[in-house]
N, C-alpha and C positions, 0 to 999 in steps of 0.2 A: 357615490364616485363611479367615473367613467372607466370604461375599459383599458382607454389610453393611460389614465392615472394610474391604474393597477400596474400595468406593464411598465410603466416609469418608475413605479416604487419598487419593482423587483430589480430592475436594473441598478438602481441607486444603492439598495441593500446590498447586492452583490458586489458592487464597485467599494462600497464602504468596508465589507468583510475582506475583502481582497487587499485594501489600503492597510487595514489594520495588520493582516497577516504579513504584508511587505515589511513592515516595521518590526517584526519579531522574529520571523521564521527565516530569513536569507542564510545565516551560519548554519541553522541546523541542517536546512536542505542540502547545502554544499557539502557538510560533514557526511549526510547519508549518499550522496553522489559519488564522494571518494572512497566510502567503504563498498559501495556496489562495483565500481570501476576496479578496485583492489582486488575484490574476490572474483569478480569475472576472469580478470587477466591471470589469475591464480588457477584456473580452469574450473572454478566453483560456477553454482548455478543460483538463481532467484525463483523461490516458490512464493506465490501469493494468494491470498485469499480473502473473502468478505462476504456479506450478504446483500441481496438486494442490489441497491444502486453500486454498493460497494464492491460486490461481485462484478458488476460491470466495470468498474476502475482496475479490480485484479486482472480482469480478462484484456482491458484496453493496455495496461502497462506491459502484459506478457506479449502481445502483439506486436507493439512497437520495437520491443527487444529482439523478438523471434524474427521479424521481418525488417524494418527499418523506421527509425523516427523522421530524420529529414536529410541525411546523408546517406549515399551508398556505402554500404559497409557489410562486413561479414554477419550472418545472423549470431547473437547472443543467446547462450540457453537461459530460459525462464518458463515455468509452467504455471498456468493458473489452476489452481486446484479447486476451481468452481465450475469446469466446463463437462466433466464427465457425468452425464445424468445417470449412467448404470450404477457407476460407483457410487455417487452420491446417495443415490436412492437405497441400494443394497445396504450400505453401512446405516442408514438413518433407518430402515426397516429392520435389520436384523440386531443393531446395535442401539444407537441413539442418534439424533441430530447433531448433539454437541460433539460427536466423533467424526463427523464427515470431512474435516480437514486434519485433525490430529492422526487420524490412521493411515491416510496418505502420506504426512509428514514421516511417520515411523517407515514406510516403505520407500520414500523418494528422498528425503532429506540425509544429506551427509554433513559431518563435521566441517565448517568453514561455507556452506551453503548459506543463503540468508532467506529469512521470511519477511517478505512485505505484509504486515496484517493491516487490514482495513475496516475501520467501525467508527462511525461518526459520534457514538456514544461512548465508545471504549467499553463497552458492557457484554457484547454478543459472545455468549457463552462457548460457542463451537470456535471462535477467534481466540478468546482466552485460552481454551484447552490447546489449540493450536501453539500458541507461544510457549506453554508449558512444555509441550514435546518437543518443540524446537530447542529450548533451552537442554533438555535432556539430551539431545542430540549435538549440542554444543555449536548450534545455529546461532549467528547473532541475527537480532530482531530488528528490523525498522518498522514503526508502527505510525499510521495515519489515524487521527483521533481528533475529537472536538471537546466541546464541553468542558468538563473537569478531567478530561482523560479516563475516567471511569476505572474499572477493574484492571485493564490494560496497563495504565499508568504506574499501578504498584507493582507490576510484574517486569519493568524494565531493570535491567542488570548493566553492570558496567560492560561497555562495548555495544549495547543496544541504543538506538535513537528514536525518540518519541516526537513525532512532527504533529503538535497539536494546535488546530485552528482555533483562535480565539474568537469562537460564537458560540450560541447556544442553538441555533436555528438549523435542523438537519439539511435544508436546502443550500444553505450558505456554506455550510462545512463541505458538503460534497462539491460545490462549485470550485471551492480553493482546492480540495483534492485534487480535482484534475487539473488545476495549474501546477500544482506540485509534482505530480505526476509526469507533465510533459518538461518541468524543469529537470527532473531527475534523468529522464531520456536523454534530454539535451547535453546534460553535464557528462553523463555516463560517454556519449558518442566523443563530446569534444575532448574527453581525456584518453581514450582508447584510440581515438582515429584522428582526433583534429589537432593533436600537437600540443595540448596545454599540460 
């Protein structure tokens, strides 16, 4: 197989994953954006977490809210729990890697804040523990998952929202997660500042 054909297959697989997601996720994404806009307009913040590529997605989401997505508007309160290397390494060293997000939520999360929890498999133990602590602090959870939703799917409570990408391929799930994040950012902006 030629390199060109491999590239073509990647594009086609990504388009197919996005098409399947388009058919199933629109109402869920809109509902999650409504929750975000409602809580942000009430003075709450959004905390986000994930590992690897999902950590990058958590940071991307936070930066779009803190700075701007596509319209000029005031900054919105969002914190990626993946960025402070001293905090992450001290918690992992002194306690365990499973607690790197949950301890931060105990310190920073308040009732009514939102946790955006990202894991392609839904089984990242530190993200699962973050959800458990968020629930203890009466924070609604928006989860971005894939595959069968993993352990995270079993933790969803009334008021939580799971956005599960209908794919078993990690790269495809991550690609759709990025589109979902951009949808959330745009819909939040439109509701809070665009007159929707």
